[in-house]
Backbone bond lengths (Angstrom), bond angles and torsions (degrees), N, CA, C in turn:
res aa  C-N    CA-C-N  psi(-1)  N-CA   C-N-CA  omega(-1)  CA-C   N-CA-C  phi
1 M - - - 1.468 - - 1.536 110.72 -
2 R 1.334 117.18 -44.35 1.466 119.70 -178.27 1.524 110.56 -60.40
3 D 1.332 117.36 -44.71 1.464 120.68 -179.83 1.530 110.85 -61.98
4 R 1.312 115.90 -38.33 1.463 119.97 179.67 1.535 111.09 -65.86
5 I 1.322 115.97 -41.22 1.464 120.31 178.48 1.531 110.45 -65.16
6 L 1.321 116.40 -44.33 1.464 120.14 179.95 1.525 111.42 -62.20
7 T 1.317 117.14 -41.03 1.469 120.68 177.88 1.524 110.32 -62.11
8 W 1.320 116.40 -43.10 1.469 120.86 178.15 1.528 110.02 -61.83
9 L 1.339 116.15 -45.29 1.460 120.47 -179.44 1.524 112.22 -61.63
10 E 1.326 116.44 -37.60 1.468 120.23 179.96 1.532 111.88 -58.41
11 H 1.333 116.33 -26.06 1.462 120.88 -179.39 1.533 112.79 -96.74
12 H 1.332 117.57 -3.86 1.469 119.26 -173.57 1.529 114.77 -127.82
13 V 1.331 118.25 -9.62 1.472 120.32 177.45 1.527 108.60 -133.75
14 T 1.324 115.94 164.38 1.466 120.83 178.71 1.525 110.30 -76.28
15 P 1.331 118.23 159.14 1.475 120.20 177.35 1.535 113.27 -55.96
16 P 1.352 120.02 -44.72 1.486 118.29 177.73 1.525 112.50 -60.15
17 R 1.341 116.50 -38.16 1.467 119.36 178.68 1.524 110.64 -66.65
18 L 1.314 117.21 -38.97 1.466 120.48 178.49 1.527 110.15 -63.04
19 H 1.324 117.23 -39.68 1.465 120.49 176.94 1.525 110.02 -62.11
20 H 1.341 116.21 -42.69 1.477 120.56 176.66 1.529 110.38 -59.02
21 I 1.316 116.55 -45.74 1.466 121.02 -177.83 1.520 110.86 -60.57
22 V 1.318 117.49 -43.32 1.471 120.62 -179.78 1.526 110.70 -66.35
23 R 1.331 116.59 -37.39 1.476 119.09 176.64 1.529 110.85 -65.99
24 V 1.328 116.88 -38.36 1.466 120.28 176.41 1.526 109.93 -63.15
25 E 1.331 116.71 -44.86 1.461 121.12 177.39 1.528 110.84 -54.90
26 Q 1.335 116.43 -46.16 1.463 120.74 -177.92 1.527 111.74 -65.63
27 L 1.335 116.23 -43.97 1.469 119.29 -179.79 1.522 111.03 -67.35
28 C 1.326 117.19 -36.94 1.471 120.23 175.92 1.525 110.19 -58.04
29 G 1.323 116.36 -44.22 1.460 119.95 178.94 1.513 112.25 -62.91
30 Q 1.321 116.36 -41.79 1.466 120.67 -179.28 1.525 111.30 -65.77
31 L 1.329 116.28 -45.07 1.467 119.65 -179.63 1.527 111.06 -67.03
32 A 1.327 116.80 -40.61 1.459 119.81 178.79 1.524 111.19 -62.12
33 Q 1.319 116.52 -43.02 1.466 119.75 178.58 1.524 110.56 -63.63
34 H 1.320 116.68 -43.08 1.466 120.79 -178.84 1.527 111.52 -62.02
35 H 1.342 116.15 -38.57 1.469 120.74 -176.46 1.535 112.48 -98.41
36 Q 1.332 115.89 13.21 1.466 122.44 175.80 1.526 112.49 58.18
37 L 1.345 114.90 44.93 1.458 121.96 173.79 1.528 108.40 -104.62
38 D 1.313 116.02 176.33 1.468 120.95 -179.39 1.530 109.30 -72.90
39 V 1.309 116.62 108.81 1.469 121.68 -174.32 1.522 111.46 -64.67
40 E 1.326 117.56 -43.67 1.463 120.52 -176.89 1.533 111.27 -65.95
41 K 1.336 116.27 -40.05 1.469 119.10 176.18 1.526 110.75 -61.51
42 A 1.315 116.04 -44.22 1.463 120.65 -178.16 1.524 110.94 -62.88
43 K 1.322 116.39 -44.35 1.463 120.15 -179.11 1.533 110.94 -66.62
44 Q 1.322 116.95 -38.60 1.455 119.11 179.67 1.527 110.78 -66.44
45 A 1.328 116.73 -42.68 1.466 119.68 177.40 1.523 110.64 -62.50
46 G 1.327 116.57 -41.40 1.465 120.20 178.24 1.515 112.13 -62.83
47 L 1.324 116.96 -41.14 1.459 121.27 -178.83 1.527 111.72 -66.98
48 M 1.341 116.37 -27.39 1.466 119.95 -174.15 1.527 113.17 -105.93
49 H 1.315 117.95 5.65 1.464 119.16 -171.01 1.526 113.46 -67.64
50 D 1.331 117.78 -26.82 1.470 120.72 -176.03 1.533 112.95 -115.75
51 L 1.310 117.87 29.23 1.460 120.46 -178.97 1.530 111.99 -54.59
52 A 1.322 116.74 -38.37 1.472 120.68 -175.15 1.526 112.58 -101.62
53 K 1.317 117.72 16.67 1.465 121.28 -174.00 1.523 112.80 -55.58
54 Y 1.323 117.55 -36.65 1.462 120.39 -175.58 1.529 113.36 -108.05
55 F 1.324 116.64 16.31 1.460 118.99 171.92 1.531 108.75 -65.62
56 K 1.314 116.71 142.92 1.464 120.30 179.92 1.534 109.93 -68.94
57 P 1.354 116.77 152.80 1.473 120.10 -176.50 1.523 113.99 -51.17
58 Q 1.338 116.78 -44.06 1.468 118.91 -177.78 1.528 112.04 -65.10
59 R 1.329 116.13 -34.81 1.466 119.53 177.84 1.522 110.57 -68.00
60 L 1.333 116.91 -41.76 1.464 120.87 177.33 1.527 110.57 -59.80
61 L 1.342 115.84 -46.42 1.459 120.18 -178.72 1.529 111.15 -65.04
62 Q 1.328 116.35 -42.83 1.464 120.15 -179.26 1.522 111.34 -63.26
63 M 1.329 116.97 -45.02 1.465 120.14 -179.58 1.522 111.10 -66.37
64 A 1.334 116.30 -37.69 1.466 120.00 178.61 1.524 110.66 -64.91
65 R 1.321 116.28 -42.84 1.472 119.88 179.50 1.527 111.12 -66.19
66 T 1.330 116.27 -42.01 1.465 120.40 179.20 1.523 110.85 -61.18
67 E 1.338 115.05 -35.81 1.474 120.79 179.43 1.522 111.90 -75.46
68 G 1.347 116.31 -13.39 1.461 120.11 -178.78 1.510 113.97 82.06
69 L 1.336 116.75 22.90 1.461 120.17 178.82 1.524 110.30 -72.69
70 E 1.316 115.59 145.08 1.462 120.44 178.02 1.527 108.81 -77.97
71 L 1.324 116.38 123.29 1.458 121.29 -178.17 1.529 109.52 -110.40
72 D 1.321 115.86 111.71 1.455 119.40 174.83 1.533 109.33 -86.96
73 E 1.327 116.75 -177.08 1.465 120.70 -175.60 1.526 112.02 -63.83
74 I 1.326 116.54 -36.32 1.465 119.63 -177.81 1.528 110.59 -69.45
75 L 1.319 117.78 -45.68 1.459 121.13 179.18 1.526 111.03 -64.43
76 A 1.317 116.57 -38.87 1.465 119.83 178.68 1.526 111.15 -67.07
77 G 1.335 115.91 -33.95 1.462 120.37 -179.12 1.508 114.33 -86.60
78 E 1.336 116.36 -20.73 1.475 122.23 -179.96 1.535 108.12 -129.14
79 P 1.330 117.45 70.35 1.475 120.25 -173.04 1.522 114.56 -58.76
80 H 1.346 117.64 -23.32 1.472 118.59 179.93 1.525 111.91 -59.41
81 L 1.349 116.49 -24.46 1.463 119.99 177.72 1.527 111.71 -66.14
82 L 1.316 116.55 -16.69 1.466 121.16 179.63 1.524 112.65 -82.54
83 H 1.338 118.02 -6.10 1.466 118.45 -173.15 1.533 112.30 -62.21
84 A 1.343 117.14 -27.35 1.469 119.34 178.80 1.529 110.46 -68.93
85 D 1.335 116.24 -48.28 1.465 120.11 178.48 1.523 111.08 -62.49
86 V 1.329 116.65 -41.24 1.462 120.09 -178.14 1.525 110.60 -71.87
87 S 1.324 117.66 -33.47 1.469 119.98 175.75 1.529 110.52 -59.75
88 A 1.325 117.15 -37.53 1.468 120.37 177.29 1.524 110.86 -65.95
89 I 1.336 116.73 -36.73 1.465 120.45 176.73 1.530 110.00 -63.20
90 V 1.338 116.44 -44.65 1.467 120.91 179.21 1.534 110.39 -63.34
91 A 1.337 116.23 -42.08 1.471 120.05 179.08 1.520 110.75 -58.79
92 R 1.317 115.44 -40.61 1.470 120.11 -179.99 1.530 112.18 -72.74
93 D 1.330 116.27 -48.55 1.473 120.06 -171.29 1.525 112.97 -83.03
94 E 1.333 117.07 -35.60 1.469 120.69 -176.71 1.525 111.51 -87.52
95 F 1.348 116.40 -35.43 1.464 119.63 -172.92 1.526 113.76 -117.90
96 G 1.328 116.45 3.25 1.457 120.18 173.47 1.514 115.54 70.25
97 V 1.334 117.53 24.12 1.463 120.08 178.85 1.531 108.98 -73.60
98 E 1.318 115.97 123.15 1.463 121.10 -179.04 1.523 112.70 -113.91
99 D 1.319 117.71 -12.88 1.462 121.52 -178.14 1.530 109.08 -68.00
100 E 1.327 115.76 113.32 1.462 120.22 -174.72 1.523 112.83 -64.90
101 E 1.323 116.95 -30.30 1.460 119.29 179.48 1.536 110.73 -66.69
102 I 1.324 116.56 -39.21 1.467 120.56 176.39 1.526 110.26 -66.33
103 L 1.329 116.89 -45.82 1.467 120.97 -179.59 1.527 110.90 -62.22
104 E 1.329 117.12 -40.35 1.464 120.57 178.17 1.527 110.92 -64.80
105 A 1.321 116.99 -39.72 1.466 120.14 179.38 1.525 110.63 -63.45
106 I 1.325 117.05 -38.35 1.470 120.66 175.98 1.529 109.66 -65.30
107 R 1.326 116.97 -46.31 1.477 121.30 -178.87 1.532 112.21 -60.37
108 N 1.327 116.10 -35.53 1.467 120.46 -170.71 1.520 114.60 -92.42
109 H 1.322 118.51 2.56 1.465 118.08 -169.19 1.521 113.88 -73.03
110 T 1.325 118.72 -18.70 1.467 120.68 -178.29 1.526 112.20 -97.90
111 L 1.324 116.92 -55.47 1.463 120.97 -175.88 1.527 112.38 -95.93
112 G 1.342 116.76 -13.15 1.455 118.99 -174.26 1.515 110.04 69.59
113 R 1.325 115.10 -171.67 1.463 121.33 176.46 1.521 108.62 -168.24
114 P 1.327 118.00 132.82 1.463 118.60 174.58 1.531 110.97 -54.61
115 Q 1.317 116.28 143.29 1.469 123.53 179.95 1.524 112.70 68.55
116 M 1.332 118.47 17.33 1.461 117.69 -178.39 1.530 110.85 -68.76
117 S 1.325 114.75 155.54 1.460 121.74 -174.16 1.521 111.18 -71.62
118 P 1.338 117.80 161.74 1.468 119.93 174.34 1.528 112.59 -55.29
119 L 1.346 117.91 -36.27 1.460 120.24 178.23 1.529 110.60 -64.15
120 S 1.327 117.10 -42.17 1.463 120.21 176.17 1.527 110.97 -62.77
121 C 1.327 116.92 -39.61 1.465 120.52 177.36 1.527 110.75 -59.20
122 V 1.331 116.39 -41.57 1.460 121.46 -178.57 1.527 110.75 -61.10
123 V 1.339 117.53 -46.84 1.464 120.39 -177.55 1.530 110.49 -70.35
124 Y 1.319 117.24 -39.86 1.470 122.28 176.13 1.526 110.36 -56.89
125 L 1.311 116.48 -45.16 1.465 121.38 -178.12 1.525 111.56 -72.33
126 A 1.324 116.63 -43.45 1.464 120.03 -177.56 1.524 111.28 -62.15
127 D 1.326 117.34 -35.19 1.461 120.59 -179.20 1.526 111.34 -62.31
128 T 1.315 117.34 -37.91 1.466 121.64 -178.63 1.520 112.60 -86.75
129 L 1.327 117.18 -29.88 1.469 120.10 -167.53 1.522 114.62 -110.62
130 E 1.338 118.45 4.74 1.471 118.55 178.16 1.536 109.32 -57.93
131 P 1.330 117.97 153.08 1.468 121.71 -170.12 1.517 115.34 -54.93
132 G 1.332 118.02 -28.52 1.459 120.51 -178.88 1.509 114.39 -70.64
133 R 1.332 117.58 -10.16 1.465 121.02 -178.79 1.533 112.68 -76.45
134 G 1.337 117.32 -14.25 1.461 119.16 178.94 1.515 111.93 131.90
135 T 1.324 115.21 175.62 1.472 120.49 -176.03 1.525 111.51 -131.33
136 S 1.324 117.52 29.90 1.464 120.01 178.71 1.524 109.88 -64.27
137 A 1.323 115.58 160.36 1.467 120.74 179.47 1.534 110.58 -59.31
138 E 1.341 116.55 -37.46 1.464 120.07 -179.55 1.527 111.20 -66.44
139 L 1.323 116.67 -44.00 1.467 119.61 178.69 1.525 111.32 -64.55
140 E 1.320 117.11 -39.97 1.461 120.13 179.14 1.532 110.59 -64.16
141 Q 1.334 116.96 -37.52 1.464 120.35 177.54 1.526 110.53 -67.06
142 L 1.327 116.84 -40.06 1.467 120.22 177.80 1.523 110.96 -63.19
143 R 1.333 116.47 -39.49 1.475 119.83 177.45 1.525 111.05 -63.27
144 K 1.307 115.83 -38.28 1.469 119.64 176.98 1.529 110.77 -65.11
145 T 1.332 116.22 -41.88 1.465 120.85 179.47 1.522 111.10 -62.69
146 C 1.348 117.16 -34.51 1.476 121.55 177.71 1.524 111.78 -55.30
147 L 1.315 115.63 -36.42 1.462 120.14 -177.97 1.526 111.48 -78.59
148 E 1.323 116.58 -23.83 1.461 120.96 -177.19 1.522 112.19 -88.13
149 N 1.335 116.69 -42.75 1.465 120.05 -173.55 1.529 109.32 -161.64
150 L 1.320 117.51 114.59 1.458 121.25 -175.92 1.527 112.55 -63.47
151 V 1.323 117.02 -43.17 1.466 120.01 -176.48 1.531 110.39 -67.85
152 A 1.324 117.09 -41.95 1.458 120.07 176.61 1.523 110.19 -61.85
153 A 1.316 116.86 -37.72 1.461 120.82 178.46 1.527 111.02 -65.47
154 V 1.338 117.67 -38.46 1.468 120.76 176.57 1.530 109.87 -63.01
155 W 1.330 117.47 -42.97 1.466 121.74 177.70 1.534 110.27 -56.66
156 H 1.310 117.29 -55.93 1.463 120.72 -173.75 1.528 111.96 -72.33
157 T 1.323 117.63 -31.43 1.462 119.93 174.98 1.526 109.76 -69.86
158 G 1.331 116.39 -34.35 1.463 120.33 173.86 1.516 111.52 -60.63
159 D 1.328 116.63 -43.80 1.471 120.75 176.25 1.528 110.44 -59.72
160 Y 1.317 116.16 -44.86 1.466 122.04 -179.69 1.535 110.27 -60.24
161 S 1.313 116.79 -45.77 1.465 120.99 -178.67 1.524 111.56 -67.10
162 L 1.327 116.49 -39.61 1.467 119.93 179.14 1.523 111.43 -63.36
163 R 1.333 116.97 -41.96 1.468 119.63 177.35 1.526 110.79 -60.44
164 H 1.329 116.29 -41.77 1.465 120.76 179.72 1.532 110.43 -62.68
165 L 1.330 117.17 -44.72 1.457 121.24 179.84 1.524 111.52 -63.09
166 L 1.336 116.31 -39.96 1.467 120.43 178.64 1.528 110.92 -65.89
167 E 1.320 116.55 -43.65 1.463 120.38 179.59 1.523 111.46 -62.69
168 Q 1.332 116.42 -35.54 1.460 121.48 -178.90 1.529 112.67 -86.95
169 Q 1.342 115.84 1.74 1.468 122.36 -178.46 1.532 111.06 52.93
170 R 1.325 115.12 47.00 1.460 121.62 179.66 1.523 110.32 -98.47
171 M 1.308 115.54 157.89 1.458 120.95 174.64 1.539 108.99 -66.87
172 I 1.314 116.34 142.93 1.465 121.74 178.58 1.529 108.40 -117.53
173 H 1.318 115.58 120.76 1.469 119.21 179.77 1.527 109.30 -77.64
174 P 1.337 117.82 139.60 1.467 120.59 -179.50 1.519 114.19 -53.12
175 R 1.338 117.24 -31.69 1.468 119.63 -178.12 1.524 111.44 -64.90
176 T 1.330 116.94 -30.26 1.453 120.34 176.05 1.525 110.42 -60.49
177 I 1.319 115.40 -43.07 1.465 120.73 -179.58 1.530 110.60 -72.04
178 L 1.329 116.95 -42.18 1.461 120.49 178.64 1.531 111.23 -60.73
179 T 1.330 116.00 -38.90 1.465 120.31 178.69 1.517 110.65 -64.83
180 R 1.318 116.15 -46.20 1.475 120.94 179.31 1.529 110.27 -61.08
181 N 1.332 117.54 -44.85 1.467 120.76 -178.68 1.530 111.26 -64.95
182 W 1.332 116.21 -41.94 1.477 119.95 177.47 1.523 110.36 -59.84
183 A 1.343 116.55 -47.35 1.464 120.13 -177.85 1.531 111.01 -64.65
184 M 1.322 117.12 -38.25 1.459 120.71 178.18 1.529 110.74 -63.68
185 Q 1.324 116.50 -46.58 1.468 119.91 -179.77 1.522 111.29 -63.24
186 Q 1.337 116.80 -43.24 1.459 120.68 178.86 1.525 111.23 -62.32
187 S 1.324 115.52 -43.18 1.458 120.34 -178.49 1.528 111.19 -64.43
188 K 1.322 116.29 -43.47 1.469 119.90 -179.98 1.532 110.96 -67.23
189 Q 1.329 116.50 -36.14 1.464 119.92 176.70 1.526 110.42 -64.28
190 Q 1.335 116.58 -41.93 1.464 120.67 176.91 1.530 110.62 -60.15
191 Q 1.333 116.33 -41.17 1.460 120.86 179.93 1.525 111.22 -64.32
192 R 1.346 116.52 -40.88 1.470 119.89 178.86 1.525 110.71 -63.86
193 I 1.336 116.43 -42.20 1.463 120.39 179.43 1.528 110.46 -63.52
194 Q 1.326 116.18 -41.71 1.470 120.72 179.72 1.516 110.99 -64.28
195 R 1.353 116.49 -41.45 1.468 119.36 179.40 1.524 110.94 -65.92
196 A 1.329 115.97 -40.49 1.473 120.07 179.15 1.521 110.54 -64.99
197 S 1.324 116.39 -41.07 1.458 120.37 178.88 1.517 111.11 -64.61
198 A 1.327 116.65 -40.86 1.470 120.81 178.57 1.515 110.96 -65.33
199 S 1.329 115.76 -39.57 1.468 120.71 178.94 1.524 110.79 -64.72
200 D 1.333 116.52 -40.70 1.469 121.23 178.57 1.525 110.84 -61.96
201 R 1.344 116.09 -39.84 1.461 119.78 -179.39 1.530 111.05 -66.65
202 I 1.325 115.62 -36.62 1.468 119.78 -179.26 1.519 111.45 -67.92
203 T 1.350 115.10 -40.24 1.472 119.22 -176.38 1.525 112.77 -85.35
204 A 1.318 116.86 -11.91 1.474 119.79 -178.12 1.537 111.13 -69.27
């Protein structure tokens, strides 16, 4: 299956994009292993996350409409944002992927989604933080956070992505913000529980 996907990708994405995809696949596997998730599922989702990256806008819109996806003004005006959802369609229809957790991880890798699964968090993070994205101090800190806490990493990576979008004067989809807010709330709740547990141990 992997060889078949790679052959397909060679005909549908540029060589630099293919290198990015393979790095995402590798990081997905590493993060999944570290957090005791299904490594093969993570790697497959990573390998297939950008299947539709270079589909033309009209093709993305047509496939999204055929699938019955809800298209708001931002998605209609920025069809490239649909490549994650359409990549999941290609994974299902072209390669027979039926595992909903894998398909959801592919769908969620760009905009994220509140309440997304740990596997979706892994692919979302790997797409932004794979080694080819750079070696700035901020990126290195985010990579470290990935190993410590996936939800906290989604929060801070969301902040990083939002700053980039603002600097580039790009449209920001509401789901990007909802994902960041969900991850922040979850992370802070985890911190409160940890502090309470530590306090209980001290007073016990």
